[in-house]
C-alpha positions in Angstrom: 14.9 -1.9 56.9 13.0 -3.2 59.8 11.3 -1.1 62.5 13.9 -2.3 64.9 16.9 -1.2 62.9 19.2 0.8 65.1 22.6 1.1 63.4 24.9 -0.7 61.0 28.4 -2.1 61.8 31.1 -3.0 59.4 32.3 -6.5 60.2 34.2 -7.3 57.0 34.1 -7.2 53.3 33.5 -9.8 50.6 35.4 -10.0 47.3 33.3 -9.8 44.1 34.3 -13.4 43.3 32.6 -14.6 46.5 29.2 -12.9 46.1 27.5 -16.0 44.9 29.0 -18.1 47.7 27.8 -15.4 50.1 24.2 -15.6 48.8 24.3 -19.4 49.0 25.4 -19.4 52.7 22.8 -16.8 53.6 20.0 -18.8 51.9 21.2 -22.1 53.5 21.3 -20.7 57.0 18.1 -21.7 58.8 16.0 -18.8 59.9 14.5 -18.9 63.4 10.9 -20.2 63.4 8.2 -19.5 65.9 8.6 -22.7 67.8 9.7 -24.0 71.2 12.9 -25.3 69.5 13.9 -21.8 68.4 12.8 -19.9 71.5 16.3 -18.5 72.1 16.8 -17.6 68.5 16.1 -14.3 66.7 17.4 -12.3 63.8 20.6 -11.4 65.8 21.4 -15.1 66.4 20.6 -15.9 62.8 23.1 -13.2 61.6 25.8 -14.7 63.8 25.1 -18.1 62.3 25.5 -16.6 58.8 28.8 -14.9 59.8 30.0 -18.3 61.2 29.2 -19.9 57.9 31.0 -17.2 56.0 34.1 -17.6 58.3 33.9 -21.4 57.9 33.9 -21.0 54.1 36.8 -18.6 54.4 34.8 -15.8 52.7 35.5 -13.4 55.5 38.1 -13.4 58.3 37.5 -14.9 61.7 37.7 -11.4 63.3 34.2 -10.8 61.9 32.8 -13.0 64.7 34.5 -10.9 67.3 33.0 -7.8 65.7 29.5 -9.3 65.5 29.8 -10.3 69.2 30.7 -6.7 70.1 27.6 -5.3 68.6 25.0 -4.4 71.3 22.2 -6.9 71.3 18.5 -6.2 71.7 17.1 -7.8 74.8 13.8 -9.6 74.7 
């Protein structure tokens, strides 16, 4: 866990037959870089992008986005 870890929040579950698809979406989602283009991105925005990909692939339900958006965000 990172030094900034505060808490975990359940946003959904993934069936065992979607684990490989889950891993592929996580790997394919671009991580924020230290660049001007990514100045408004961080691990929290990356996670939302991952969840959006999982919803788009119908691996988890769309309610997962609502749950992610309800998690308190760390301010810069």
